[in-house]
C-alpha positions as CSV (number, residue, x, y, z in Angstrom):
1,M,51.7,8.0,56.0
2,S,50.3,6.4,59.1
3,W,47.4,8.8,59.0
4,Q,46.6,8.0,55.5
5,L,46.9,4.2,55.8
6,G,45.3,4.1,58.9
7,K,42.2,6.3,57.6
8,T,42.1,3.8,54.6
9,M,42.1,0.5,56.8
10,V,39.5,2.4,59.2
11,H,37.2,3.4,56.6
12,E,37.0,-0.1,55.1
13,A,36.6,-2.0,58.3
14,N,33.9,0.3,59.4
15,M,32.2,0.2,55.9
16,S,32.4,-3.6,56.2
17,H,30.7,-3.6,59.5
18,L,27.9,-1.0,58.4
19,R,27.3,-3.4,55.5
20,Y,27.0,-6.5,57.7
21,E,24.8,-4.7,60.2
22,A,22.4,-3.1,57.5
23,T,22.0,-6.4,55.6
24,L,21.3,-8.1,59.0
25,L,18.6,-5.3,60.0
26,A,17.1,-5.4,56.8
27,D,16.8,-9.2,57.2
28,E,15.3,-9.0,60.6
29,V,13.0,-6.2,59.4
30,T,12.0,-8.3,56.5
31,Q,11.1,-11.3,58.2
32,Q,9.2,-9.7,60.9
33,V,7.2,-8.0,58.0
34,E,6.7,-11.3,56.2
35,Q,5.4,-12.9,59.6
36,R,2.5,-10.3,59.9
37,F,1.8,-11.0,56.5
38,Q,1.4,-14.8,57.0
39,T,-1.0,-14.0,60.5
40,L,-3.1,-11.7,58.7
41,E,-3.6,-14.6,55.5
42,R,-4.3,-16.8,58.0
43,L,-6.9,-14.6,59.5
44,S,-8.4,-13.9,55.8
45,G,-8.7,-17.7,55.6
46,M,-10.6,-18.2,58.8
47,I,-12.7,-15.4,57.7
48,S,-13.7,-16.7,54.3
49,A,-15.6,-15.1,51.7
50,T,-18.1,-13.4,53.6
51,D,-19.2,-9.5,54.8
52,D,-20.9,-10.8,57.8
53,A,-19.6,-8.2,60.6
54,S,-20.8,-10.2,63.5
55,W,-19.2,-13.7,62.1
56,I,-16.0,-11.3,61.4
57,R,-16.0,-9.8,64.7
58,Y,-16.2,-13.0,66.4
59,Q,-13.1,-14.3,64.7
60,L,-11.4,-11.2,65.7
61,R,-12.0,-11.6,69.3
62,Q,-11.2,-15.3,69.1
63,N,-7.8,-14.3,67.6
64,D,-6.8,-11.6,70.1
65,G,-3.4,-12.8,70.1
66,L,-3.1,-10.5,67.1
67,L,-2.7,-7.5,69.1
68,A,0.8,-8.7,70.2
69,W,1.9,-8.3,66.6
70,F,-0.8,-5.1,65.5
71,E,-2.3,-2.1,67.9
72,G,-5.5,-2.8,65.8
73,V,-7.1,-4.9,63.2
74,V,-9.5,-3.9,60.4
75,V,-11.6,-6.0,57.8
76,A,-13.1,-4.2,54.5
77,N,-15.2,-5.4,52.0
78,R,-14.7,-5.5,48.0
79,E,-15.9,-1.8,47.9
80,G,-13.5,-0.7,50.5
81,E,-15.9,-0.2,53.4
82,V,-14.6,-1.3,56.7
83,V,-17.3,-3.9,57.9
84,A,-15.3,-4.9,61.6
85,D,-12.4,-4.2,63.5
86,W,-10.6,-5.3,66.7
87,P,-10.4,-3.7,69.4
88,A,-13.6,-1.4,68.6
89,I,-12.9,2.0,67.5
90,V,-15.9,4.5,67.4
91,G,-16.3,5.7,63.7
92,R,-13.9,3.0,62.3
93,V,-16.4,0.5,61.2
94,G,-18.1,2.1,57.9
95,L,-14.9,4.0,57.2
96,H,-14.9,4.0,53.2
97,T,-11.0,3.3,52.0
98,A,-11.5,3.2,48.0
99,E,-9.8,6.2,47.4
100,L,-6.8,5.1,49.8
101,E,-3.4,4.4,47.9
102,Y,-3.2,1.1,50.0
103,F,-6.9,-0.1,48.9
104,R,-6.0,0.4,45.3
105,M,-2.9,-1.4,45.7
106,L,-4.3,-4.4,46.9
107,R,-7.2,-4.4,44.6
108,G,-4.7,-3.9,41.7
109,T,-1.8,-6.1,42.9
110,L,-3.6,-8.8,44.8
111,R,-0.7,-9.1,46.7
112,P,-0.1,-7.9,50.8
113,Y,1.0,-4.8,50.8
114,V,2.6,-2.1,53.7
115,S,0.6,1.2,53.3
116,E,2.3,4.8,53.3
117,P,2.5,6.3,56.7
118,F,-0.2,7.9,58.2
119,Q,-1.3,9.9,61.1
120,G,-3.6,8.0,63.6
121,R,-7.2,9.9,64.2
122,A,-7.4,8.4,67.5
123,S,-4.3,8.5,68.9
124,G,-2.6,11.1,66.9
125,M,0.4,8.6,66.3
126,P,2.4,8.0,63.0
127,M,1.0,4.5,61.9
128,V,1.3,2.2,58.6
129,L,-1.4,-0.8,57.6
130,V,0.0,-3.8,57.0
131,S,-2.4,-5.6,54.8
132,V,-3.3,-8.8,52.6
133,P,-6.1,-9.1,50.1
134,R,-9.2,-11.2,50.6
135,L,-9.7,-13.2,47.6
136,T,-12.9,-15.2,46.1
137,E,-12.7,-19.1,45.5
138,Q,-12.2,-17.8,41.6
139,G,-9.6,-15.9,43.0
140,E,-11.1,-12.1,42.4
141,F,-10.8,-9.4,45.0
142,D,-13.1,-9.4,47.8
143,G,-11.8,-7.0,50.1
144,F,-8.7,-6.9,52.7
145,V,-7.8,-8.0,56.0
146,G,-5.2,-5.3,58.0
147,G,-3.2,-4.7,61.0
148,I,-2.3,-1.4,62.0
149,L,0.9,-0.8,63.3
150,S,2.3,2.0,65.1
151,L,5.5,3.5,64.3
152,D,6.1,5.2,68.0
153,L,5.6,2.1,70.1
154,G,8.9,-0.1,69.2
155,G,7.5,-3.3,68.1
156,M,8.5,-3.9,64.6
157,F,11.3,-1.4,65.3
158,G,12.6,-2.0,68.5
159,R,15.8,-3.8,67.1
160,L,16.8,-1.0,65.6
161,A,16.7,1.2,68.5
162,K,19.0,-1.2,70.4
163,V,21.4,-0.5,67.5
164,R,24.6,1.0,69.0
165,L,27.1,2.7,66.5
166,G,29.4,4.8,68.7
167,E,28.2,8.0,70.4
168,S,26.6,9.2,67.3
169,G,25.9,6.4,64.8
170,Y,22.7,5.1,64.2
171,A,20.1,3.3,62.1
172,A,16.8,4.9,60.2
173,V,14.0,3.3,57.9
174,A,12.4,5.2,55.1
175,T,9.7,4.1,52.7
176,A,10.8,4.0,48.8
177,S,8.2,7.1,48.5
178,G,10.9,9.0,50.9
179,K,8.9,9.5,54.0
180,I,10.8,8.5,57.4
181,L,9.3,5.4,59.1
182,Y,12.1,5.0,62.1
183,H,14.8,7.5,63.1
184,P,16.0,8.3,66.6
185,N,14.9,11.6,66.4
186,S,11.0,11.1,66.9
187,S,10.3,14.2,65.5
188,L,11.7,13.1,61.9
189,I,8.8,10.4,61.7
190,N,6.6,10.5,58.9
191,A,8.6,13.6,57.5
192,S,10.4,13.7,54.3
193,V,13.6,12.4,53.6
194,P,16.4,15.5,52.1
195,D,16.1,15.7,48.3
196,K,18.7,13.8,45.8
197,E,21.0,17.0,45.8
198,F,21.6,16.7,49.4
199,N,22.2,13.1,49.7
200,P,22.4,11.0,45.9
201,G,23.2,7.9,47.7
202,L,19.7,7.8,50.0
203,D,18.3,8.8,46.4
204,L,19.5,5.9,45.0
205,A,18.6,3.4,47.7
206,L,15.0,4.7,47.6
207,D,15.0,3.5,44.0
208,G,16.1,0.0,45.2
209,W,20.0,0.5,45.0
210,E,21.6,-1.5,47.9
211,G,25.6,-0.3,48.7
212,D,27.8,2.0,50.5
213,V,28.1,5.7,50.1
214,V,30.2,8.5,51.8
215,D,27.9,11.7,52.2
216,E,26.7,14.4,54.5
217,L,24.0,14.0,57.2
218,L,21.3,16.6,58.3
219,D,23.7,17.9,60.7
220,G,26.4,18.8,58.2
221,Q,28.6,16.3,59.3
222,T,30.2,13.3,57.0
223,A,29.2,10.0,57.7
224,L,29.6,6.6,56.3
225,Q,26.5,5.3,55.2
226,S,25.1,1.8,54.0
227,Y,21.8,0.6,52.8
228,A,19.7,-2.3,52.6
229,Q,16.3,-3.3,51.0
230,V,12.9,-4.4,52.6
231,W,11.6,-5.4,49.7
232,P,8.5,-7.0,51.0
233,A,7.4,-3.6,52.7
234,G,9.3,-1.5,49.9
235,W,11.3,0.2,53.1
236,V,15.2,1.0,53.3
237,V,17.2,0.4,55.9
238,G,19.9,3.0,56.4
239,L,22.7,3.0,58.7
240,Y,25.0,6.2,59.6
241,L,28.2,6.5,61.3
242,P,30.0,10.2,61.3
243,I,33.5,9.7,59.7
244,E,34.8,12.1,63.0
245,Q,33.7,9.2,65.6
246,A,35.0,6.6,63.0
247,Q,38.5,7.9,62.9
248,L,38.7,8.9,66.7
249,P,40.4,5.8,67.6
250,L,43.1,6.8,65.1
251,A,43.5,10.1,65.9
252,N,44.1,9.2,69.4
253,F,46.8,7.0,68.3
254,I,48.5,9.5,65.9
255,Q,48.2,12.1,68.7
256,K,50.5,9.6,70.9
257,L,53.0,9.5,68.1
258,W,53.3,13.4,67.7
259,W,56.1,13.9,70.2
260,L,58.3,10.9,68.3
261,W,57.7,12.7,65.0
262,V,58.9,16.1,66.0
263,S,61.8,14.8,67.5
264,L,62.8,12.8,64.4
265,A,61.7,15.9,62.5
266,V,64.1,18.1,64.5
267,F,67.0,15.8,64.2
268,M,66.7,15.0,60.4
269,L,65.7,18.0,58.9
270,P,69.1,19.6,59.0
271,L,70.8,16.6,58.0
272,L,68.8,16.1,54.8
273,W,68.9,20.0,53.9
274,W,73.0,19.6,53.9
275,M,72.8,16.4,51.9
276,L,70.3,17.6,49.5
277,G,72.2,20.5,49.1
278,R,75.5,18.8,48.6
279,E,73.7,16.2,46.2
280,L,72.2,19.0,43.9
281,S,74.5,21.4,43.5
282,P,75.0,20.2,40.1
283,L,71.4,20.2,39.4
284,K,71.1,24.3,40.2
285,H,74.7,24.7,38.0
286,L,72.1,22.9,35.5
287,E,69.1,25.2,36.1
288,K,71.3,28.2,35.6
289,Q,72.8,27.1,32.3
290,I,69.5,26.2,31.0
291,G,68.0,29.8,31.7
292,E,71.0,31.4,30.0
293,V,70.2,29.2,26.9
294,G,66.7,30.5,27.1
295,L,67.8,34.0,27.0
296,G,70.6,33.4,24.6
297,H,73.7,34.1,25.9
298,R,74.8,30.7,25.3
299,E,74.0,27.6,22.8
300,H,74.0,24.7,24.9
301,V,74.8,23.3,28.4
302,S,77.9,21.6,30.0
303,L,78.2,20.1,33.4
304,A,81.3,18.8,35.1
305,T,79.8,16.1,37.3
306,N,80.4,12.6,38.0
307,M,76.3,11.9,38.2
308,Q,75.4,10.1,34.8
309,E,71.6,11.0,35.3
310,L,72.7,14.8,35.1
311,Q,74.9,14.3,31.9
312,Q,72.3,12.2,30.5
313,V,69.7,15.2,31.1
314,A,72.3,17.8,30.1
315,S,72.9,15.9,26.8
316,T,69.4,15.3,26.1
317,F,68.7,18.9,26.3
318,N,71.4,20.0,23.8
319,R,69.7,17.6,21.4
320,V,66.2,19.0,21.9
321,E,67.5,22.9,21.8
322,E,69.7,21.8,18.7
323,E,66.2,20.7,17.2
324,R,63.8,23.5,18.3
325,Q,66.3,25.9,16.9
326,L,66.2,24.2,13.6
327,L,62.2,23.7,13.8
328,L,62.3,27.8,14.8
329,S,64.4,28.4,11.6
330,N,62.2,26.7,9.2
331,L,59.2,27.9,10.9
332,Q,60.5,31.5,10.3
333,E,60.9,30.9,6.9
334,R,57.6,29.3,6.3
335,E,56.0,32.5,8.2
336,A,57.9,34.6,5.8
337,F,57.1,32.8,2.6
338,L,53.5,32.7,3.8
339,D,53.2,36.3,4.5
340,S,54.7,37.2,0.9
341,V,52.3,34.7,-0.9
342,L,49.1,36.1,1.1
343,N,50.7,39.9,0.4
344,A,51.1,39.3,-3.0
345,A,48.0,37.4,-3.8
346,P,45.6,39.2,-6.1
347,Q,42.4,37.7,-4.6
348,G,41.1,38.4,-1.0
349,M,42.6,36.1,1.4
350,L,41.6,35.8,5.2
351,V,42.8,33.5,8.1
352,A,40.7,32.5,11.3
353,N,41.5,31.0,14.6
354,I,39.9,28.2,16.3
355,K,37.3,30.3,17.8
356,G,36.0,31.6,14.2
357,D,37.6,35.1,14.8
358,I,39.3,36.4,11.6
359,T,43.0,37.3,12.7
360,Y,44.4,38.1,9.2
361,M,43.2,39.8,6.1
362,N,45.8,40.4,2.9
363,P,46.1,43.7,1.7
364,A,43.9,42.8,-1.4
365,L,40.7,42.0,0.6
366,L,41.3,45.1,3.0
367,E,41.1,47.2,-0.4
368,M,38.2,45.4,-1.5
369,L,36.1,45.9,1.8
370,N,37.4,49.3,2.2
371,I,38.2,48.8,5.8
372,S,41.4,49.4,7.7
373,P,43.9,46.7,9.2
374,D,43.0,47.6,12.7
375,L,39.3,47.7,12.5
376,A,37.8,45.8,15.0
377,M,36.0,42.5,13.6
378,E,33.0,43.4,15.4
379,S,32.7,46.5,13.9
380,W,33.0,45.9,10.0
381,L,30.6,42.4,10.7
382,T,28.0,44.9,11.0
383,Q,28.4,45.9,7.4
384,I,26.9,42.5,6.0
385,H,23.7,42.7,4.8
386,V,21.2,42.5,7.3
387,D,19.1,39.3,5.5
388,D,22.8,37.5,5.2
389,I,24.5,37.8,8.6
390,T,22.7,35.4,10.3
391,G,22.8,32.7,8.0
392,T,26.5,33.4,7.6
393,K,27.1,33.3,11.2
394,D,25.3,30.0,11.8
395,M,27.3,28.2,8.7
396,W,30.6,29.8,10.0
397,V,30.0,28.1,13.5
398,H,28.8,24.8,11.7
399,S,31.8,24.6,9.8
400,L,34.0,25.1,12.6
401,R,32.5,22.3,14.5
402,T,32.1,19.8,11.7
403,G,35.0,20.5,9.3
404,S,33.5,21.0,6.6
405,D,34.1,23.7,4.1
406,F,32.5,27.3,3.9
407,V,31.0,28.2,1.0
408,R,28.6,31.0,0.8
409,Q,27.5,34.0,-1.3
410,L,26.8,37.4,0.8
411,R,26.2,41.0,0.5
412,F,28.6,43.5,2.2
413,L,28.0,47.5,2.5
414,R,31.6,49.2,2.0
415,S,32.1,52.3,3.9
416,D,31.3,54.8,0.8
417,Q,27.7,52.9,0.6
418,E,28.8,50.7,-2.4
419,L,26.9,47.2,-2.2
420,L,29.3,44.2,-3.1
421,W,28.3,40.7,-3.6
422,L,31.2,38.4,-1.9
423,D,31.5,34.7,-2.7
424,I,33.5,33.0,0.2
425,H,35.2,29.6,0.5
426,A,36.9,28.9,3.4
427,R,38.2,25.4,4.5
428,V,39.2,24.2,7.9
429,V,42.9,23.6,8.7
430,M,43.4,20.4,10.8
431,L,46.5,19.0,12.3
432,S,46.9,15.8,10.2
433,Q,48.2,13.5,13.5
434,D,45.2,14.1,16.0
435,G,42.7,16.1,13.8
436,H,42.7,19.0,15.9
437,T,41.4,21.7,14.5
438,L,43.7,25.2,14.0
439,G,41.1,27.6,12.0
440,L,40.0,28.5,9.0
441,V,41.8,29.7,5.5
442,G,39.7,31.3,3.1
443,V,39.5,33.0,-0.4
444,V,37.0,36.0,-1.0
445,K,35.9,37.0,-4.7
446,D,34.1,40.1,-5.7
447,I,31.2,38.9,-7.8
448,T,29.3,41.9,-7.5
449,E,29.7,42.4,-11.8
450,R,29.0,38.8,-12.4
451,R,25.8,38.8,-10.1
452,E,24.6,42.1,-12.1
453,Q,25.6,40.5,-15.3
454,E,23.3,37.4,-14.5
455,A,20.5,39.6,-13.3
456,I,20.4,41.5,-16.6
457,Q,20.3,38.1,-18.3
458,R,17.5,36.7,-16.3
459,W,15.5,40.1,-17.1
460,E,16.3,39.9,-20.7
461,A,15.5,36.1,-21.0
462,E,11.9,36.9,-20.0
463,H,11.4,40.4,-21.2
464,D,10.4,41.7,-24.8
465,P,13.3,44.4,-25.3
466,L,10.7,46.9,-27.5
467,T,8.1,47.5,-24.5
468,G,10.1,46.0,-21.7
469,L,7.0,43.9,-20.9
470,L,7.3,40.3,-20.2
471,N,7.7,38.0,-23.5
472,R,5.8,34.8,-23.9
473,R,8.3,32.7,-21.7
474,G,8.2,35.0,-18.9
475,F,4.3,35.5,-18.9
476,E,3.8,31.5,-19.3
477,R,6.2,31.0,-16.0
478,R,4.2,33.6,-14.3
479,L,1.1,31.9,-15.6
480,E,2.2,28.3,-14.3
481,E,3.0,29.7,-11.2
482,A,-0.4,31.5,-10.6
483,F,-2.1,28.2,-11.5
484,A,-0.1,26.1,-9.5
485,D,-1.5,28.3,-6.3
486,F,-5.0,28.1,-7.7
487,Q,-4.8,24.5,-7.5
488,K,-3.3,24.8,-3.8
489,T,-5.1,27.2,-2.1
490,S,-7.8,28.1,-4.8
491,T,-6.7,31.5,-4.8
492,P,-8.7,33.4,-8.2
493,S,-6.6,34.6,-10.9
494,A,-8.0,36.0,-14.2
495,L,-6.6,36.1,-17.8
496,L,-7.0,38.6,-20.5
497,L,-5.4,37.9,-24.1
498,F,-6.1,40.5,-26.7
499,D,-4.3,41.8,-30.2
500,L,-4.8,45.1,-31.7
501,D,-7.7,45.8,-34.3
502,H,-6.3,48.0,-37.4
503,F,-2.9,47.6,-36.8
504,K,-1.5,46.2,-40.2
505,P,-2.0,49.7,-41.6
506,I,0.1,51.5,-39.3
507,N,3.0,49.3,-40.2
508,D,1.9,49.3,-44.1
509,E,1.9,52.9,-44.2
510,G,4.0,54.2,-41.5
511,G,6.6,51.6,-41.5
512,H,7.9,49.7,-38.6
513,A,9.1,52.3,-36.8
514,L,5.6,54.0,-36.4
515,G,4.4,50.6,-35.2
516,D,6.7,50.2,-32.7
517,E,5.9,53.4,-31.6
518,M,2.3,52.9,-31.1
519,L,3.2,49.3,-29.3
520,R,5.5,51.2,-26.9
521,R,2.8,53.6,-26.0
522,I,0.1,50.6,-25.5
523,A,2.5,48.9,-23.5
524,Q,2.8,52.2,-21.3
525,V,-1.0,52.4,-21.0
526,V,-1.8,49.0,-20.3
527,A,0.8,48.9,-17.4
528,W,-0.3,51.9,-16.1
529,E,-4.0,51.0,-16.1
530,V,-3.2,47.6,-13.9
531,R,-1.8,46.9,-10.6
532,R,1.9,46.6,-10.0
533,S,1.7,42.9,-8.8
534,D,-0.4,42.0,-12.4
535,H,1.8,40.6,-15.1
536,V,1.7,42.4,-18.7
537,A,2.8,40.9,-21.8
538,R,3.9,41.3,-25.2
539,Q,3.5,37.8,-26.4
540,G,4.6,38.6,-30.0
541,G,3.8,41.0,-32.7
542,D,0.5,42.7,-31.8
543,E,-0.4,40.2,-29.5
544,F,-0.7,41.0,-25.8
545,G,-1.7,39.0,-22.5
546,V,-2.5,40.4,-18.6
547,L,-2.7,38.1,-15.7
548,L,-4.8,39.3,-12.7
549,P,-3.5,37.4,-9.8
550,S,-6.2,37.0,-6.8
551,C,-8.8,38.7,-8.9
552,T,-12.3,37.8,-9.4
553,L,-14.4,37.6,-12.9
554,S,-16.4,40.7,-12.4
555,R,-13.1,42.6,-11.5
556,A,-11.5,41.5,-14.5
557,K,-14.2,42.4,-16.6
558,T,-13.8,46.1,-15.4
559,V,-10.3,45.8,-15.9
560,A,-10.7,44.7,-19.5
561,E,-13.1,47.6,-20.1
562,S,-10.7,50.2,-18.9
563,L,-8.0,48.9,-21.2
564,R,-10.2,48.7,-24.1
565,Q,-11.0,52.4,-23.5
566,A,-7.6,53.3,-22.7
567,V,-6.1,52.1,-25.3
568,G,-8.7,53.5,-28.1
569,E,-7.4,57.0,-26.9
570,I,-3.9,56.4,-28.3
571,S,-2.7,57.8,-31.6
572,V,0.3,58.1,-33.8
573,T,0.3,60.6,-36.8
574,H,2.4,59.9,-40.0
575,Q,2.1,62.5,-42.9
576,G,-0.3,64.1,-41.2
577,K,-2.8,61.2,-41.1
578,E,-3.7,60.4,-37.4
579,Y,-3.7,56.2,-37.0
580,M,-5.7,54.7,-34.1
581,V,-6.4,51.1,-32.8
582,T,-9.0,49.3,-30.9
583,L,-8.8,46.1,-28.5
584,S,-10.5,42.6,-28.9
585,I,-10.2,41.2,-25.8
586,G,-10.8,37.9,-24.4
587,V,-11.4,37.3,-20.6
588,T,-11.4,34.2,-18.7
589,T,-10.6,32.6,-15.0
590,F,-9.0,29.6,-13.4
591,D,-11.7,26.7,-13.1
592,E,-11.4,23.6,-11.4
593,V,-12.1,21.9,-15.1
594,D,-8.6,23.1,-16.0
595,A,-6.2,20.2,-16.1
596,S,-3.4,22.6,-17.2
597,V,-2.8,26.6,-18.2
598,S,-3.1,25.9,-22.0
599,S,-6.7,24.9,-21.3
600,V,-7.2,28.5,-19.8
601,L,-4.8,30.1,-22.8
602,E,-6.9,28.6,-25.4
603,R,-10.6,29.8,-23.6
604,A,-9.0,33.2,-23.4
605,D,-7.7,33.2,-27.3
606,A,-11.1,31.9,-28.2
607,G,-12.7,34.7,-26.4
608,S,-10.6,37.3,-28.1
609,Y,-11.5,35.9,-31.8
610,K,-15.1,36.1,-30.8
611,A,-14.8,39.6,-30.0
612,K,-13.3,40.1,-33.5
613,D,-16.0,38.0,-35.0
614,Q,-18.6,40.3,-33.3
615,G,-17.2,43.6,-34.6
616,R,-14.0,44.3,-33.0
617,D,-13.3,46.9,-30.0
618,G,-15.3,44.7,-27.8
619,V,-14.8,42.1,-24.4
620,V,-15.9,38.8,-24.5
621,V,-16.0,36.7,-21.0
622,N,-15.3,32.7,-21.9
623,M,-15.7,30.2,-19.1
624,P,-16.0,26.6,-19.5
625,Q,-19.4,24.9,-20.5
626,S,-20.3,24.3,-16.9
627,H,-20.8,28.2,-16.4
628,D,-24.0,28.5,-19.0
629,D,-25.0,32.0,-17.4
630,E,-21.3,33.5,-18.2
631,V,-20.1,30.9,-21.3
632,T,-20.1,33.7,-23.5
633,E,-20.8,37.5,-23.1
634,L,-20.3,40.4,-25.3
635,F,-19.5,43.3,-22.6
636,D,-19.4,46.2,-24.9
637,Q,-19.3,46.8,-28.5
638,F,-17.9,49.9,-30.9
639,E,-17.6,50.5,-34.3
C-alpha cells in the first residue's frame, strides 16, 4: 500500500514540476524569439524600402550589436535574392531564396517566421533563419531581413542546457514539422523525431497540444513527459524524466521498511491462518453442501451456525435452487413440445444459431432435400445453385445483422439430380428484454411445381397453341423491347409482315384440319430459315410476322426472299389434289421518324398489301418518305 500510494504521489508531484518547468522554458524561448523578431523589424525599418546594397551594408555595420543575437544577418529583395549580409561571407550575396520554404512563407503570410533547420554551407553546423518581411508603404512584400541562428552555440537554448532533472532527465526542442532543434545528445540535432506509433504524446504536441503523458523514450525507458508550445516559432518544448529516476527516493524508503514488513508478516501470518480457518469452517461446510446439490445428492443446503450472513446465503441459495429446478422443468417441457411440433410439421423447418449456422432441420426438410441429418452444413450448401448461393449468403448475413426477415426463392440440386425451387422465409428470434439475437427460425416450401406451372402459363400467354410460334401479344412485347433498344443505342432491327396467298381454298376444300397442317409446316420452315435470336409470330389466321433484331435492311431483304422461296416449296394434298401457297411480304426497319411501334407495323403491313397489289408472291420494302431511294421496291415477283 505504501508503494502504491507513494508512486501516485511521486508521479503527481513530478508531473506538476515538469509542467511548471516546461511552461517556464517555453515562455523564456518565446520571449527570446519575439525579441529577435523585434530587433529584425527595427533593422528593417532602418533599411527602408531600398535595394541599394551599399546602403544596406552600411546599416548592417552600424548595427554590429546584432551579432550578439545572431551568427549573421542577411537582407533579400522581393525576388528572394540576397543583396547584403553581415559579416560578409563569400557566396552569400546573390544567393536566390525564392524557392525556399521560409521565403514562400514570408511572402504568403507577411508575418515573422522561423525557418526549418538547415546545414550551414560554410560552418557545417545546424542553423535556423529568424526572419521578418520587408514591406512597402502600401503594405506589399518587398523582401526580408533574416538573422542566422546556430543551434550548436547555445544562445537561445543556453537555458535548456542548464536544466537539471536528476541524472538522466533532460529538455528538448523540436519544430512542428518534426525536426529536433535542441537535444543533450548533439548528434540528434536536425534529425527527425520518432514516429507517432512510438510516442503518440509527442505526435499530439507537434499538432499543437500542450499537456503531460507517460510514454517510452528512445532508449526504451518509460518517462514522465510534459510539452509546451513556443507559438511564435512553431516549436515544441519537451521535458523528460524517467520514471525509474522519479521513483528512486521512494524505492530507497521502501527498502528501509523491508525488514519491518518481514517481521510483521512472520508474526501475523500464522495467527491470521488460525483465525481464518476457525471463522471459515462454516463456509467450507456450505461449499461442500453446494457441491452435493450440484451433483444431485441433496436438494438443499442446511447450516448449523450462528453467523447470520452465512444463514442468509444458505437461504438465498435454497430459494434460487428451487426457482432453477422449476425453470429447468419448464424448459424441458417446452423443448419436448417444440421437438414434437417440429418433427410432426409437414412443412420443412430449420433453426440457425447466432452465427448463422443451421443447427436443426426437421424430418420433412431432410426428406425434401434428400440429405442425412449428420451431413455437414458445408457439404449440402454446395448443392445450392451457383447463380443463387452468393445472393443467398449475403441476404442471410444481412438478416442476422439487422434483424430483418430472410425471404428468398432459390434453386437446390438434390443428390438424385432433381432440381427443386425452394421458398424460404426465416425470422430472427430476439430476447424481448434487451433485443439480443438468438438466431433464426425458418419455414421451407417446395415450390417447384408452382414455378413450372407459372412458366407454362407465361409460355401459353405469349405463344400460338397450333404452331408454337409467338402470338400477337408476345410478338408486340418483343417489338416494344427492340424499339426501346433502338431508341437508346440506335441498334438496327427489321420487321417482316406477310400473309399467305391462296390459303382460303385449302380451308374451303380440304377443311380446317388441312389448313392447320399447312400452317404448322409453314411455321416450321420459317423458324428454320431465321436465326435463333429472331422472333417469329403467327398473329392470327394466316398472318405472320418476323422480327430481326440487329439486322440491316439489305440483310432483311435477303431473309425475306429466302422465306418466300422456302414457303413456296411447301404443299399439302387432299383427295389427290396438291395445294401450295405463296407469300406477299412487307419489309421495313426502325427509323428515327418512328414515334412508336405502331408506325413500324403500319409501314410493314402497307408493304405487304402493296406486294399483293403487284401480283403477290413478292417482297416489298416500305421505308419512310425521307428515304426516297428505297421507299417502295418490288424485290421479286412471281406468278
